[in-house]
DRENPA-3360 file (N, C-alpha, C; in nm, 2 decimals, always signed):
BEGIN
1 = MFLERVCI = -6.26/+12.07/+13.13/-6.26/+12.02/+13.25/-6.17/+11.90/+13.27 ~ -6.09/+11.91/+13.35/-5.98/+11.81/+13.39/-6.05/+11.70/+13.50 ~ -6.06/+11.59/+13.45/-6.11/+11.49/+13.56/-6.00/+11.43/+13.63 ~ -6.01/+11.47/+13.77/-5.92/+11.40/+13.86/-5.97/+11.27/+13.92 ~ -6.09/+11.28/+13.95/-6.15/+11.17/+14.01/-6.31/+11.14/+13.97 ~ -6.32/+11.02/+13.90/-6.46/+10.99/+13.86/-6.53/+10.89/+13.95 ~ -6.65/+10.92/+14.00/-6.73/+10.82/+14.09/-6.83/+10.74/+13.99 ~ -6.80/+10.63/+14.01/-6.88/+10.52/+13.92/-6.98/+10.46/+14.03;
9 = ATDGSDLA = -7.11/+10.47/+14.00/-7.21/+10.40/+14.09/-7.27/+10.28/+14.01 ~ -7.26/+10.17/+14.09/-7.30/+10.04/+14.04/-7.40/+9.97/+14.12 ~ -7.50/+9.90/+14.05/-7.60/+9.82/+14.09/-7.57/+9.66/+14.06 ~ -7.45/+9.66/+13.99/-7.41/+9.52/+13.94/-7.48/+9.49/+13.81 ~ -7.56/+9.55/+13.75/-7.62/+9.52/+13.61/-7.53/+9.52/+13.51 ~ -7.57/+9.48/+13.39/-7.49/+9.49/+13.28/-7.45/+9.62/+13.24 ~ -7.58/+9.71/+13.25/-7.57/+9.85/+13.21/-7.47/+9.91/+13.31 ~ -7.46/+9.89/+13.42/-7.37/+9.94/+13.52/-7.22/+9.92/+13.49;
17 = VRAAQMGA = -7.19/+9.80/+13.44/-7.09/+9.75/+13.39/-7.03/+9.84/+13.28 ~ -7.12/+9.86/+13.18/-7.10/+9.93/+13.06/-7.07/+10.08/+13.10 ~ -7.14/+10.14/+13.19/-7.11/+10.25/+13.25/-6.96/+10.26/+13.30 ~ -6.93/+10.16/+13.38/-6.79/+10.16/+13.44/-6.69/+10.15/+13.34 ~ -6.71/+10.09/+13.22/-6.61/+10.09/+13.12/-6.61/+10.24/+13.07 ~ -6.71/+10.30/+13.06/-6.70/+10.45/+13.02/-6.63/+10.53/+13.10 ~ -6.67/+10.52/+13.23/-6.61/+10.59/+13.35/-6.46/+10.58/+13.36 ~ -6.42/+10.46/+13.31/-6.28/+10.41/+13.33/-6.21/+10.49/+13.22;
25 = LLARSGAG = -6.26/+10.50/+13.10/-6.20/+10.56/+12.99/-6.21/+10.71/+13.00 ~ -6.30/+10.77/+13.08/-6.30/+10.91/+13.11/-6.20/+10.93/+13.21 ~ -6.20/+10.86/+13.32/-6.09/+10.87/+13.41/-5.94/+10.87/+13.38 ~ -5.92/+10.76/+13.27/-5.77/+10.76/+13.22/-5.74/+10.89/+13.15 ~ -5.84/+10.96/+13.09/-5.81/+11.08/+13.02/-5.76/+11.18/+13.11 ~ -5.79/+11.17/+13.23/-5.76/+11.27/+13.32/-5.64/+11.23/+13.42 ~ -5.67/+11.22/+13.55/-5.57/+11.17/+13.65/-5.57/+11.02/+13.67 ~ -5.67/+10.96/+13.62/-5.68/+10.82/+13.62/-5.73/+10.77/+13.78;
33 = RIVAVSVA = -5.81/+10.82/+13.84/-5.86/+10.77/+13.96/-6.03/+10.77/+13.95 ~ -6.05/+10.66/+14.01/-6.20/+10.61/+14.01/-6.24/+10.60/+14.18 ~ -6.36/+10.62/+14.20/-6.42/+10.59/+14.31/-6.53/+10.50/+14.29 ~ -6.54/+10.36/+14.32/-6.64/+10.28/+14.28/-6.73/+10.26/+14.41 ~ -6.87/+10.29/+14.38/-6.96/+10.30/+14.50/-7.09/+10.21/+14.45 ~ -7.10/+10.11/+14.56/-7.22/+10.04/+14.55/-7.29/+10.03/+14.68 ~ -7.42/+10.08/+14.69/-7.48/+10.08/+14.82/-7.55/+9.96/+14.86 ~ -7.51/+9.89/+14.97/-7.56/+9.78/+15.02/-7.71/+9.81/+15.07;
41 = QPSFSLPD = -7.80/+9.74/+15.01/-7.95/+9.76/+15.03/-8.01/+9.63/+15.09 ~ -8.02/+9.62/+15.22/-8.08/+9.51/+15.27/-8.24/+9.52/+15.24 ~ -8.30/+9.40/+15.22/-8.43/+9.40/+15.18/-8.53/+9.31/+15.29 ~ -8.61/+9.37/+15.34/-8.70/+9.32/+15.46/-8.82/+9.33/+15.43 ~ -8.90/+9.23/+15.47/-9.04/+9.22/+15.46/-9.10/+9.14/+15.57 ~ -9.22/+9.21/+15.63/-9.27/+9.15/+15.75/-9.36/+9.04/+15.70 ~ -9.37/+8.92/+15.78/-9.48/+8.83/+15.74/-9.62/+8.88/+15.77 ~ -9.70/+8.80/+15.72/-9.85/+8.84/+15.72/-9.89/+8.85/+15.86;
49 = DGAVPALD = -9.84/+8.77/+15.97/-9.89/+8.77/+16.09/-9.81/+8.88/+16.17 ~ -9.74/+8.97/+16.12/-9.69/+9.08/+16.19/-9.57/+9.06/+16.28 ~ -9.52/+8.93/+16.26/-9.39/+8.89/+16.37/-9.29/+8.95/+16.30 ~ -9.19/+9.01/+16.40/-9.08/+9.08/+16.38/-8.97/+8.95/+16.34 ~ -8.90/+8.99/+16.25/-8.78/+8.88/+16.19/-8.69/+8.87/+16.32 ~ -8.64/+8.74/+16.32/-8.55/+8.70/+16.43/-8.40/+8.78/+16.40 ~ -8.33/+8.80/+16.49/-8.21/+8.89/+16.49/-8.12/+8.83/+16.40 ~ -8.12/+8.68/+16.39/-8.02/+8.61/+16.31/-8.05/+8.63/+16.18;
57 = AVQREFER = -8.17/+8.63/+16.14/-8.23/+8.66/+16.00/-8.17/+8.79/+15.95 ~ -8.21/+8.89/+16.04/-8.17/+9.03/+16.00/-8.03/+9.03/+15.97 ~ -7.94/+8.99/+16.06/-7.79/+8.99/+16.04/-7.76/+8.92/+15.91 ~ -7.82/+8.81/+15.88/-7.80/+8.75/+15.75/-7.84/+8.82/+15.63 ~ -7.93/+8.90/+15.63/-7.98/+8.99/+15.53/-7.89/+9.10/+15.50 ~ -7.83/+9.17/+15.62/-7.74/+9.27/+15.62/-7.61/+9.22/+15.56 ~ -7.56/+9.11/+15.60/-7.45/+9.04/+15.53/-7.46/+9.02/+15.39 ~ -7.59/+8.95/+15.35/-7.61/+8.92/+15.22/-7.59/+9.06/+15.12;
65 = AHRAALAH = -7.67/+9.17/+15.17/-7.64/+9.29/+15.10/-7.51/+9.34/+15.11 ~ -7.44/+9.34/+15.20/-7.30/+9.37/+15.19/-7.22/+9.28/+15.10 ~ -7.23/+9.17/+15.09/-7.16/+9.09/+15.01/-7.19/+9.12/+14.84 ~ -7.31/+9.14/+14.83/-7.34/+9.17/+14.69/-7.28/+9.30/+14.66 ~ -7.29/+9.42/+14.75/-7.21/+9.55/+14.71/-7.08/+9.51/+14.68 ~ -7.00/+9.43/+14.76/-6.87/+9.40/+14.75/-6.83/+9.34/+14.61 ~ -6.92/+9.23/+14.58/-6.90/+9.20/+14.44/-6.91/+9.30/+14.33 ~ -7.01/+9.37/+14.35/-7.03/+9.50/+14.24/-6.91/+9.59/+14.23;
73 = VATIERIA = -6.85/+9.63/+14.35/-6.73/+9.69/+14.34/-6.61/+9.63/+14.31 ~ -6.60/+9.52/+14.33/-6.50/+9.41/+14.28/-6.49/+9.43/+14.12 ~ -6.61/+9.41/+14.06/-6.62/+9.43/+13.92/-6.55/+9.55/+13.85 ~ -6.59/+9.68/+13.93/-6.54/+9.80/+13.88/-6.40/+9.82/+13.91 ~ -6.35/+9.76/+14.02/-6.21/+9.75/+14.04/-6.13/+9.67/+13.92 ~ -6.17/+9.56/+13.89/-6.10/+9.50/+13.77/-6.11/+9.57/+13.65 ~ -6.22/+9.64/+13.61/-6.24/+9.73/+13.49/-6.14/+9.84/+13.52 ~ -6.12/+9.89/+13.62/-6.02/+10.01/+13.65/-5.88/+9.96/+13.63;
81 = HAGGVSCD = -5.85/+9.86/+13.70/-5.71/+9.81/+13.68/-5.66/+9.76/+13.55 ~ -5.77/+9.70/+13.47/-5.74/+9.66/+13.34/-5.72/+9.79/+13.26 ~ -5.77/+9.90/+13.28/-5.75/+10.02/+13.21/-5.66/+10.11/+13.26 ~ -5.58/+10.05/+13.37/-5.48/+10.14/+13.41/-5.50/+10.25/+13.49 ~ -5.61/+10.24/+13.56/-5.67/+10.35/+13.66/-5.68/+10.29/+13.80 ~ -5.62/+10.38/+13.90/-5.67/+10.34/+14.02/-5.79/+10.36/+14.07 ~ -5.83/+10.26/+14.17/-5.96/+10.26/+14.20/-5.97/+10.23/+14.36 ~ -6.04/+10.32/+14.43/-6.09/+10.33/+14.56/-6.23/+10.26/+14.58;
89 = SATPLASS = -6.30/+10.20/+14.67/-6.43/+10.17/+14.66/-6.49/+10.19/+14.80 ~ -6.63/+10.19/+14.79/-6.71/+10.23/+14.93/-6.82/+10.13/+14.89 ~ -6.88/+10.09/+15.01/-7.00/+10.01/+15.01/-7.09/+10.02/+15.13 ~ -7.13/+10.16/+15.13/-7.19/+10.18/+15.26/-7.35/+10.12/+15.26 ~ -7.39/+10.12/+15.38/-7.53/+10.04/+15.41/-7.64/+10.14/+15.40 ~ -7.73/+10.14/+15.33/-7.85/+10.24/+15.33/-7.97/+10.20/+15.27 ~ -8.09/+10.23/+15.30/-8.21/+10.19/+15.23/-8.24/+10.27/+15.09 ~ -8.17/+10.39/+15.08/-8.18/+10.47/+14.97/-8.04/+10.51/+14.92;
97 = PGPEIVRL = -8.03/+10.44/+14.79/-7.89/+10.46/+14.74/-7.83/+10.60/+14.71 ~ -7.93/+10.67/+14.64/-7.91/+10.82/+14.59/-7.84/+10.90/+14.69 ~ -7.89/+10.94/+14.81/-7.83/+11.03/+14.88/-7.68/+10.97/+14.90 ~ -7.66/+10.85/+14.94/-7.52/+10.79/+14.96/-7.42/+10.80/+14.85 ~ -7.49/+10.81/+14.71/-7.39/+10.83/+14.61/-7.34/+10.96/+14.60 ~ -7.44/+11.06/+14.61/-7.40/+11.21/+14.61/-7.30/+11.22/+14.72 ~ -7.33/+11.18/+14.85/-7.25/+11.22/+14.96/-7.11/+11.16/+14.93 ~ -7.11/+11.03/+14.89/-6.97/+10.98/+14.87/-6.87/+11.04/+14.77;
105 = AQAHGCDL = -6.96/+11.08/+14.66/-6.87/+11.15/+14.56/-6.83/+11.30/+14.59 ~ -6.90/+11.36/+14.68/-6.85/+11.49/+14.74/-6.74/+11.45/+14.83 ~ -6.76/+11.35/+14.92/-6.65/+11.34/+15.02/-6.52/+11.29/+14.97 ~ -6.52/+11.24/+14.83/-6.41/+11.19/+14.78/-6.34/+11.29/+14.69 ~ -6.42/+11.40/+14.67/-6.37/+11.51/+14.58/-6.39/+11.48/+14.42 ~ -6.50/+11.41/+14.38/-6.51/+11.36/+14.26/-6.55/+11.46/+14.16 ~ -6.51/+11.47/+14.04/-6.53/+11.58/+13.94/-6.66/+11.53/+13.86 ~ -6.68/+11.40/+13.86/-6.79/+11.35/+13.77/-6.87/+11.22/+13.84;
113 = IVMGTHGP = -6.98/+11.21/+13.82/-7.07/+11.08/+13.87/-7.10/+11.01/+13.73 ~ -7.05/+10.89/+13.71/-7.11/+10.81/+13.61/-7.20/+10.70/+13.66 ~ -7.31/+10.68/+13.59/-7.39/+10.55/+13.61/-7.48/+10.52/+13.50 ~ -7.53/+10.40/+13.52/-7.64/+10.36/+13.41/-7.77/+10.39/+13.47 ~ -7.86/+10.41/+13.38/-8.01/+10.42/+13.41/-8.08/+10.33/+13.30 ~ -8.18/+10.27/+13.37/-8.27/+10.19/+13.29/-8.40/+10.29/+13.22 ~ -8.42/+10.40/+13.28/-8.51/+10.48/+13.25/-8.66/+10.43/+13.26 ~ -8.74/+10.51/+13.23/-8.90/+10.46/+13.26/-8.93/+10.34/+13.17;
121 = NDANRLFA = -9.00/+10.25/+13.21/-9.06/+10.15/+13.12/-9.20/+10.13/+13.15 ~ -9.26/+10.04/+13.07/-9.41/+10.01/+13.11/-9.42/+9.98/+13.27 ~ -9.34/+9.90/+13.33/-9.36/+9.84/+13.46/-9.34/+9.98/+13.55 ~ -9.28/+10.08/+13.53/-9.25/+10.17/+13.63/-9.26/+10.32/+13.58 ~ -9.36/+10.34/+13.47/-9.39/+10.47/+13.42/-9.42/+10.56/+13.52 ~ -9.50/+10.52/+13.63/-9.53/+10.63/+13.73/-9.44/+10.64/+13.85 ~ -9.36/+10.57/+13.84/-9.25/+10.56/+13.96/-9.15/+10.67/+13.92 ~ -9.14/+10.79/+14.02/-9.05/+10.89/+13.99/-8.94/+10.90/+14.08;
129 = GSVAQYVL = -8.91/+10.80/+14.16/-8.81/+10.79/+14.27/-8.68/+10.72/+14.22 ~ -8.65/+10.71/+14.10/-8.54/+10.61/+14.06/-8.41/+10.68/+14.13 ~ -8.28/+10.60/+14.13/-8.17/+10.63/+14.19/-8.11/+10.73/+14.09 ~ -8.11/+10.72/+13.97/-8.05/+10.79/+13.87/-8.12/+10.94/+13.87 ~ -8.25/+10.94/+13.89/-8.32/+11.06/+13.89/-8.28/+11.14/+14.00 ~ -8.27/+11.07/+14.13/-8.23/+11.14/+14.25/-8.09/+11.21/+14.23 ~ -8.00/+11.13/+14.19/-7.87/+11.16/+14.17/-7.85/+11.29/+14.09 ~ -7.92/+11.28/+13.97/-7.91/+11.39/+13.86/-7.99/+11.53/+13.92;
137 = ANSPIPVL = -8.09/+11.50/+13.99/-8.16/+11.64/+14.06/-8.07/+11.70/+14.17 ~ -8.02/+11.61/+14.24/-7.96/+11.65/+14.38/-7.80/+11.66/+14.38 ~ -7.72/+11.63/+14.28/-7.58/+11.64/+14.28/-7.53/+11.77/+14.25 ~ -7.45/+11.81/+14.33/-7.38/+11.93/+14.25/-7.25/+11.91/+14.17 ~ -7.24/+11.80/+14.17/-7.13/+11.73/+14.07/-7.19/+11.70/+13.95 ~ -7.13/+11.72/+13.84/-7.18/+11.69/+13.71/-7.23/+11.53/+13.70 ~ -7.33/+11.48/+13.63/-7.36/+11.35/+13.63/-7.37/+11.30/+13.47 ~ -7.30/+11.20/+13.45/-7.33/+11.14/+13.32/-7.40/+10.99/+13.34;
145 = LLRDPREA = -7.51/+11.00/+13.27/-7.61/+10.87/+13.27/-7.61/+10.81/+13.14 ~ -7.60/+10.70/+13.15/-7.58/+10.58/+13.04/-7.68/+10.51/+13.03 ~ -7.77/+10.51/+12.91/-7.91/+10.41/+12.88/-7.85/+10.31/+12.79 ~ -7.93/+10.20/+12.82/-7.92/+10.12/+12.70/-7.99/+10.16/+12.59 ~ -7.92/+10.15/+12.47/-7.98/+10.22/+12.34/-8.13/+10.13/+12.31 ~ -8.15/+10.03/+12.34/-8.26/+9.93/+12.32/-8.37/+9.98/+12.42 ~ -8.35/+10.05/+12.52/-8.45/+10.10/+12.60/-8.50/+10.25/+12.56 ~ -8.44/+10.30/+12.47/-8.45/+10.45/+12.46/-8.57/+10.45/+12.35;
153 = APPDFAED = -8.66/+10.55/+12.39/-8.75/+10.57/+12.30/-8.73/+10.65/+12.16 ~ -8.77/+10.59/+12.05/-8.73/+10.67/+11.92/-8.78/+10.82/+11.93 ~ -8.69/+10.90/+11.87/-8.74/+11.04/+11.88/-8.85/+11.07/+11.78 ~ -8.92/+11.16/+11.83/-9.04/+11.21/+11.76/-9.02/+11.33/+11.68 ~ -9.02/+11.30/+11.54/-8.99/+11.41/+11.46/-9.11/+11.48/+11.40 ~ -9.23/+11.45/+11.45/-9.35/+11.51/+11.38/-9.36/+11.63/+11.40 ~ -9.40/+11.72/+11.30/-9.39/+11.87/+11.30/-9.53/+11.91/+11.37 ~ -9.53/+12.01/+11.42/-9.66/+12.08/+11.49/-9.73/+12.15/+11.38;
161 = TAA = -9.85/+12.10/+11.33/-9.91/+12.17/+11.23/-10.02/+12.27/+11.27 ~ -10.03/+12.28/+11.40/-10.14/+12.36/+11.46/-10.07/+12.51/+11.50 ~ -10.00/+12.56/+11.41/-9.95/+12.69/+11.44/-10.03/+12.80/+11.42;
% end
């Protein structure tokens, strides 16, 4: 499989940076092109009294989310350029990043999506809607998920004796 374009999805975490480094290596082995994607996710909460937030507060939150996404893709752009790889970036605004990552990877003609995943832990063991799970389950493009080895469960080599 020849990689012409690699989509690197980032949330700005250390794990996402490590995934970007891997994505840049993979892109360099092919045509050397990356699409860096960070979805700007505004976060809103309604006060207990049910009052609607003021328009200027809403605008500030949109701007905060967009600045964060721009900073995340700027990191990927630096990694790409240091590795001799060209990089386009996208920072769409959405409440759910998974569909946007898949949509943008397809729109840019990517051959692979690379992203980090934290996987289940004690805090979210019952939570089944992670971004990585969505992308893996719904992308027609191959997906490479990188986990922090410190978060991986050790393999269970116990033999089944109830045969």
